[in-house]
VMD Tcl script that draws the C-alpha trace (Angstrom):
set ca {
  {21.61 64.72 17.05}
  {23.16 62.62 14.25}
  {24.36 59.93 16.68}
  {20.94 59.80 18.35}
  {19.20 59.38 14.99}
  {21.66 56.66 13.96}
  {21.07 54.76 17.21}
  {17.29 55.09 16.76}
  {17.56 53.64 13.23}
  {19.57 50.66 14.54}
  {17.01 50.07 17.30}
  {14.16 50.17 14.78}
  {16.01 47.71 12.52}
  {16.43 45.42 15.52}
  {12.71 45.57 16.19}
  {12.03 44.86 12.52}
  {14.30 41.81 12.70}
  {12.43 40.66 15.80}
  {9.06 40.95 14.06}
  {10.29 39.19 10.89}
  {11.86 36.32 12.81}
  {8.81 35.98 15.06}
  {6.47 35.79 12.06}
  {8.54 33.04 10.45}
  {8.97 31.06 13.69}
  {5.31 31.19 14.67}
  {3.99 30.30 11.21}
  {6.51 27.47 10.79}
  {6.11 26.04 14.32}
  {4.77 22.50 14.49}
  {1.23 22.56 15.82}
  {1.41 18.89 16.80}
  {4.63 19.40 18.80}
  {3.21 22.49 20.50}
  {0.06 20.56 21.37}
  {2.12 17.76 22.89}
  {4.28 20.18 24.89}
  {1.15 21.95 26.09}
  {-0.24 18.65 27.34}
  {3.05 18.12 29.19}
  {2.51 21.43 31.02}
  {4.69 23.83 28.99}
  {3.07 27.27 29.35}
  {5.13 28.77 26.52}
  {3.85 26.11 24.14}
  {0.31 26.91 25.29}
  {0.83 30.57 24.31}
  {2.14 29.48 20.89}
  {-0.92 27.28 20.37}
  {-3.20 30.19 21.29}
  {-1.42 32.55 18.89}
  {-1.38 30.24 15.87}
  {-5.01 29.25 16.42}
  {-5.94 32.64 14.92}
  {-3.27 33.18 12.28}
  {-5.11 36.11 10.72}
  {-4.86 38.23 13.86}
  {-1.32 37.06 14.52}
  {-0.03 37.96 11.06}
  {-1.96 41.24 11.08}
  {-0.43 42.37 14.37}
  {3.12 41.39 13.39}
  {2.85 43.05 9.98}
  {1.48 46.18 11.63}
  {4.43 46.38 13.98}
  {6.96 45.46 11.29}
  {5.75 48.02 8.77}
  {5.53 50.70 11.43}
  {9.18 50.34 12.50}
  {10.41 49.93 8.89}
  {8.65 53.10 7.72}
  {9.83 55.03 10.76}
  {13.41 53.83 10.27}
  {13.29 54.82 6.58}
  {11.91 58.26 7.46}
  {14.67 58.86 10.01}
  {17.32 57.66 7.54}
  {16.00 59.99 4.85}
  {16.07 62.92 7.28}
  {19.60 62.03 8.38}
  {21.10 61.67 4.90}
  {19.20 64.69 3.58}
  {20.92 66.81 6.24}
  {24.34 65.40 5.32}
  {24.06 65.43 1.50}
  {22.73 68.15 -0.76}
  {19.55 67.83 -2.83}
  {18.16 64.53 -4.01}
  {21.41 62.70 -3.33}
  {20.49 62.31 0.32}
  {17.17 60.65 -0.54}
  {18.82 58.32 -3.04}
  {21.55 57.27 -0.59}
  {19.02 56.79 2.21}
  {16.88 54.58 -0.03}
  {19.85 52.44 -1.09}
  {21.28 52.07 2.42}
  {17.94 51.25 4.05}
  {17.05 48.75 1.33}
  {20.28 46.86 1.96}
  {20.01 47.05 5.77}
  {16.36 46.02 5.88}
  {16.82 43.21 3.35}
  {19.86 41.66 5.01}
  {19.52 42.37 8.72}
  {15.76 42.78 9.14}
  {14.45 40.14 6.71}
  {16.83 37.46 5.39}
  {19.01 37.00 8.48}
  {16.25 36.74 11.14}
  {14.01 34.60 8.93}
  {16.87 32.24 8.11}
  {17.65 31.92 11.80}
  {13.98 31.37 12.68}
  {13.24 28.74 10.04}
  {16.08 26.52 11.30}
  {14.82 26.52 14.90}
  {11.15 27.40 14.52}
  {9.72 25.60 17.56}
  {12.30 26.88 20.02}
  {12.14 30.48 18.81}
  {8.34 30.43 18.66}
  {8.17 29.60 22.36}
  {10.73 32.32 23.14}
  {8.83 35.12 21.37}
  {5.31 33.95 22.23}
  {4.91 36.14 25.31}
  {5.91 39.55 23.83}
  {4.04 38.79 20.59}
  {0.91 37.96 22.61}
  {1.16 41.46 24.15}
  {1.43 42.95 20.67}
  {-1.58 40.97 19.41}
  {-3.66 42.06 22.42}
  {-2.63 45.72 22.11}
  {-3.19 45.94 18.37}
  {-6.39 43.85 18.32}
  {-8.74 46.75 17.49}
  {-6.45 48.08 14.74}
  {-6.12 44.59 13.21}
  {-9.91 44.19 13.33}
  {-10.39 47.42 11.38}
  {-7.75 46.32 8.83}
  {-9.39 42.88 8.44}
  {-12.76 44.54 7.86}
  {-11.32 46.73 5.10}
  {-9.50 43.76 3.53}
  {-12.59 41.51 3.58}
  {-14.73 44.27 2.09}
  {-12.19 44.82 -0.68}
  {-12.03 41.09 -1.42}
  {-15.81 40.92 -1.70}
  {-15.79 43.87 -4.05}
  {-13.43 42.08 -6.44}
  {-15.21 38.72 -6.04}
  {-12.38 36.97 -4.19}
  {-13.97 36.59 -0.78}
  {-14.47 32.80 -0.89}
  {-11.54 31.18 0.93}
  {-9.80 28.14 -0.43}
  {-10.82 24.87 1.17}
  {-8.54 23.98 4.04}
  {-6.70 20.69 4.08}
  {-8.29 18.09 6.29}
  {-6.29 16.57 9.12}
  {-5.98 13.35 7.12}
  {-4.63 15.14 4.06}
  {-2.13 16.99 6.23}
  {-0.94 13.73 7.79}
  {-0.65 12.04 4.38}
  {1.31 14.99 3.05}
  {3.67 14.90 6.03}
  {4.24 11.15 5.59}
  {4.94 11.49 1.86}
  {7.23 14.46 2.45}
  {9.31 12.72 5.11}
  {9.43 9.59 2.95}
  {10.73 11.66 0.03}
  {13.29 13.28 2.34}
  {14.42 9.87 3.58}
  {13.14 10.21 7.13}
  {10.46 7.51 6.73}
  {11.32 4.26 4.95}
  {8.98 2.50 2.53}
  {7.74 -0.11 5.02}
  {6.85 2.48 7.65}
  {5.17 4.63 5.01}
  {2.93 1.73 3.95}
  {1.98 1.04 7.57}
  {1.11 4.65 8.32}
  {-0.82 5.19 5.09}
  {-2.48 1.77 5.45}
  {-4.10 2.85 8.70}
  {-5.53 5.92 6.96}
  {-6.81 3.87 4.01}
  {-9.13 1.70 6.10}
  {-12.04 4.16 5.95}
  {-11.84 4.22 2.14}
  {-12.00 0.43 1.79}
  {-14.84 -2.06 2.15}
  {-14.96 -5.58 3.51}
  {-15.28 -6.90 -0.05}
  {-11.80 -5.65 -0.96}
  {-10.05 -7.53 1.84}
  {-12.13 -10.64 2.47}
  {-10.99 -14.15 1.66}
  {-13.02 -15.32 -1.34}
  {-15.50 -18.13 -0.73}
  {-13.50 -20.43 -3.01}
  {-10.58 -20.17 -0.61}
  {-12.59 -20.83 2.56}
  {-11.95 -24.11 4.36}
  {-15.41 -25.42 5.28}
  {-16.54 -28.79 6.60}
  {-19.70 -30.73 5.89}
  {-21.73 -30.74 9.08}
  {-23.55 -33.93 8.06}
  {-20.38 -36.02 8.35}
  {-19.79 -38.14 11.46}
  {-18.30 -36.18 14.32}
  {-15.09 -38.19 14.26}
  {-14.48 -37.40 10.59}
  {-15.21 -33.70 11.14}
  {-12.73 -33.59 14.01}
  {-10.02 -35.31 11.96}
  {-10.47 -32.86 9.09}
  {-10.53 -29.92 11.50}
  {-7.24 -30.95 13.08}
  {-5.61 -31.19 9.64}
  {-6.65 -27.63 8.83}
  {-4.21 -24.76 9.53}
  {-7.13 -22.63 10.77}
  {-8.54 -22.36 14.27}
  {-12.06 -21.34 13.24}
  {-13.83 -23.44 10.62}
  {-17.37 -22.90 9.27}
  {-19.63 -25.93 9.08}
  {-22.32 -26.15 6.41}
  {-25.28 -28.41 5.91}
  {-26.58 -29.60 2.53}
  {-25.41 -26.44 0.76}
  {-22.18 -24.56 1.39}
  {-24.24 -21.36 1.60}
  {-26.13 -22.79 4.58}
  {-23.65 -22.19 7.39}
  {-24.85 -23.79 10.62}
  {-22.06 -22.63 12.90}
  {-18.38 -22.00 13.49}
  {-16.20 -24.70 15.03}
  {-13.35 -23.33 17.16}
  {-10.42 -25.71 17.62}
  {-9.96 -24.68 21.27}
  {-13.58 -25.59 22.04}
  {-13.01 -28.86 20.23}
  {-9.88 -29.74 22.21}
  {-11.59 -28.98 25.54}
  {-14.44 -31.31 24.60}
  {-12.01 -34.05 23.51}
  {-10.20 -33.83 26.84}
  {-13.48 -33.98 28.79}
  {-14.49 -37.11 26.85}
  {-11.04 -38.63 27.42}
  {-10.21 -38.78 23.74}
  {-13.45 -40.37 22.56}
  {-14.03 -38.22 19.48}
  {-16.72 -40.40 17.90}
  {-19.15 -39.74 20.72}
  {-18.91 -35.95 20.67}
  {-21.98 -33.82 19.94}
  {-20.48 -31.09 17.78}
  {-23.73 -29.14 17.68}
  {-23.15 -28.08 21.26}
  {-19.67 -26.80 20.39}
  {-20.61 -24.65 17.41}
  {-20.53 -20.90 17.78}
  {-23.15 -18.74 16.11}
  {-21.87 -17.37 12.78}
  {-21.56 -13.60 12.41}
  {-22.64 -12.31 8.99}
  {-21.63 -8.87 7.73}
  {-22.49 -7.14 4.43}
  {-19.73 -6.94 1.83}
  {-20.22 -3.16 1.57}
  {-19.30 -2.53 5.22}
  {-16.46 0.02 5.49}
  {-13.32 -1.68 6.72}
  {-12.80 0.86 9.50}
  {-16.30 0.18 10.81}
  {-15.70 -3.56 10.74}
  {-12.45 -3.14 12.66}
  {-14.34 -1.17 15.31}
  {-16.99 -3.91 15.46}
  {-14.35 -6.62 15.86}
  {-12.85 -4.75 18.80}
  {-16.24 -3.96 20.35}
  {-17.69 -7.47 20.02}
  {-14.38 -9.17 20.87}
  {-14.87 -11.37 17.83}
  {-12.17 -11.93 15.23}
  {-14.12 -13.84 12.59}
  {-17.02 -12.86 10.32}
  {-18.68 -14.31 7.23}
  {-19.30 -11.89 4.36}
  {-22.58 -11.92 2.45}
  {-23.94 -9.93 -0.49}
  {-27.24 -8.05 -0.70}
  {-29.07 -11.32 -1.42}
  {-27.66 -13.06 1.64}
  {-25.38 -15.35 -0.32}
  {-21.98 -16.18 1.12}
  {-19.16 -14.28 -0.59}
  {-16.21 -14.85 1.72}
  {-14.90 -14.45 5.21}
  {-12.97 -11.80 7.07}
  {-10.76 -11.97 10.14}
  {-9.14 -9.36 12.32}
  {-5.78 -10.51 10.93}
  {-6.91 -9.67 7.38}
  {-7.58 -6.08 8.45}
  {-4.32 -5.79 10.37}
  {-2.43 -7.03 7.30}
  {-3.69 -3.99 5.42}
  {-1.73 -1.89 7.92}
  {1.37 -3.90 8.85}
  {1.72 -6.04 5.74}
  {1.54 -9.80 5.34}
  {1.44 -11.71 8.65}
  {2.67 -15.27 8.39}
  {3.16 -18.05 10.91}
  {4.25 -21.67 10.66}
  {0.77 -22.76 9.55}
  {0.24 -20.16 6.85}
  {0.39 -21.04 3.17}
  {1.29 -18.75 0.26}
  {-1.49 -16.76 -1.39}
  {-3.87 -19.31 -2.87}
  {-4.55 -19.12 -6.57}
  {-1.24 -17.37 -7.36}
  {1.62 -19.41 -8.85}
  {4.80 -17.50 -9.70}
  {6.67 -18.72 -12.79}
  {10.39 -18.85 -13.52}
  {10.10 -16.25 -16.29}
  {8.75 -13.61 -13.89}
  {5.12 -14.07 -14.87}
  {2.35 -15.26 -12.56}
  {-0.45 -17.70 -13.28}
  {-3.44 -16.64 -11.24}
  {-7.04 -17.67 -10.81}
  {-9.59 -15.11 -11.92}
  {-11.13 -14.79 -8.46}
  {-7.86 -13.73 -6.81}
  {-8.17 -10.17 -5.50}
  {-5.93 -7.49 -6.93}
  {-4.68 -6.65 -3.44}
  {-3.60 -10.26 -2.86}
  {-1.85 -10.35 -6.24}
  {-0.07 -7.08 -5.48}
  {0.92 -8.36 -2.05}
  {2.30 -11.61 -3.49}
  {4.24 -9.97 -6.33}
  {5.01 -6.44 -5.16}
  {3.15 -4.99 -8.15}
  {0.99 -1.86 -8.05}
  {-2.06 -2.83 -10.10}
  {-4.97 -0.46 -9.37}
  {-7.94 -1.76 -7.40}
  {-10.23 1.27 -7.55}
  {-12.48 -0.03 -10.34}
  {-12.37 -3.79 -9.71}
  {-11.72 -6.16 -6.82}
  {-10.50 -9.29 -8.63}
  {-7.97 -9.80 -11.41}
  {-10.71 -11.04 -13.75}
  {-12.80 -7.98 -12.93}
  {-9.87 -5.71 -13.77}
  {-9.44 -7.34 -17.19}
  {-13.17 -7.11 -17.98}
  {-13.25 -3.47 -16.85}
  {-10.29 -2.49 -19.01}
  {-11.24 -4.62 -22.03}
  {-14.91 -3.60 -21.87}
  {-15.80 -7.12 -22.95}
  {-15.68 -10.70 -21.71}
  {-12.53 -12.05 -23.39}
  {-11.93 -15.51 -24.79}
  {-9.05 -17.89 -23.99}
  {-5.99 -17.02 -26.04}
  {-6.63 -13.28 -26.07}
  {-3.97 -10.93 -24.76}
  {-4.37 -7.49 -23.23}
  {-1.84 -4.93 -22.07}
  {-2.55 -2.15 -19.58}
  {-1.10 -0.65 -16.39}
  {2.36 -1.83 -17.43}
  {1.41 -5.52 -17.43}
  {0.40 -8.13 -19.99}
  {-2.69 -10.28 -19.33}
  {-3.09 -13.59 -21.20}
  {-6.45 -15.33 -20.86}
  {-5.87 -19.04 -20.19}
  {-9.22 -20.43 -19.09}
  {-12.84 -19.38 -19.08}
  {-15.97 -21.04 -17.69}
  {-19.20 -19.68 -19.09}
  {-18.82 -15.92 -18.61}
  {-16.18 -16.17 -15.90}
  {-12.45 -15.80 -16.45}
  {-10.95 -18.59 -14.37}
  {-7.27 -18.49 -15.33}
  {-4.80 -15.82 -16.44}
  {-1.10 -15.34 -16.93}
  {0.07 -11.90 -15.83}
  {3.54 -10.49 -16.47}
  {5.10 -7.06 -16.25}
  {5.98 -5.59 -19.60}
  {9.64 -4.58 -20.12}
  {10.33 -0.89 -20.35}
  {10.52 0.29 -23.93}
  {13.82 2.03 -24.84}
  {13.50 5.73 -25.33}
  {13.71 7.05 -28.88}
  {16.91 8.86 -29.76}
}
mol new
graphics top color blue
foreach p $ca { graphics top sphere $p radius 0.5 }
foreach p [lrange $ca 0 end-1] q [lrange $ca 1 end] { graphics top cylinder $p $q radius 0.2 }
display resetview
């Protein structure tokens, strides 16, 4: 009788360990990995995916089984020790022994094992746990009904908002970066792809002052010579006013025409070569513009404001640079309007975007409230400053160098040295 009870207690502790380990493995299993394995035809991974899709029922069934075997094992142990020891001593010894056995062998040990190999163990226990979930479904439903009713009674029925898929991905990237599994460059690329939907064309475009444009009223030979000197393959042509864009000249179209005319550039009719300009609003989300570029098979767009005035231009490369970082070739030039100085400061034009300044210097100036460096200073200073004024914010010093009317046209920006800590 004693040996049979002892064996029953050990069997119940083994079942408790199984339930504890299964709970940890299934809740810690990677849903993305299980989804991928399921797509590859792994039936065990498919069962895991089905189980963790309804975590409430899964946890309810496992806890039901775990508590049942733990209580039964404790009852048998109490009966066993009460028959061996007189009075309350048997109950006290049974409580102490079962607490130690359950804690070590039915909780800590199986959960430690499961957390270190969650995916593999989850697939191993998925089949028997699915039987448990199916068999205990009606009991779990009754328990969930009682729990939900109790939560409503105490005013705690509203569930916390779940993390979105994007937030989960960002958290995983930041976590693995902190752990050293993802380096800084890869982190910027991964997060950069997620940031596109939160950015607009205005934040990435090349400012109109930096656009290379040609006067369409010039003789064709002069236009061609200037176009060939440009490092760009697509060049807007304007007429009378630089806001009046009459078309886009593509260098490849130009070279084909030159070859057909056997090098006679003065007799070319450039009007026939011009491509129709594509205008997009400056408020267009960057992700939407990327989709349009891919759909229309066009890599070049002119950016206009709500009044139809030209504000800048945007290329597919500009969007890709937000993901992969700066893309340079043998024809590229450094960021225009930014001149690094020997003392670590930077002299920049006011129209330079904060993102371009950060990219050229490696700084982390915020661009949530303003797009350009001048806009950032005006936003922080809450006034239009005068030349000679100095401001300090976001760990940098801003010296106003030039101003034209109400526009800041020149600044010197330098990081401020860290102040020594007070003793």
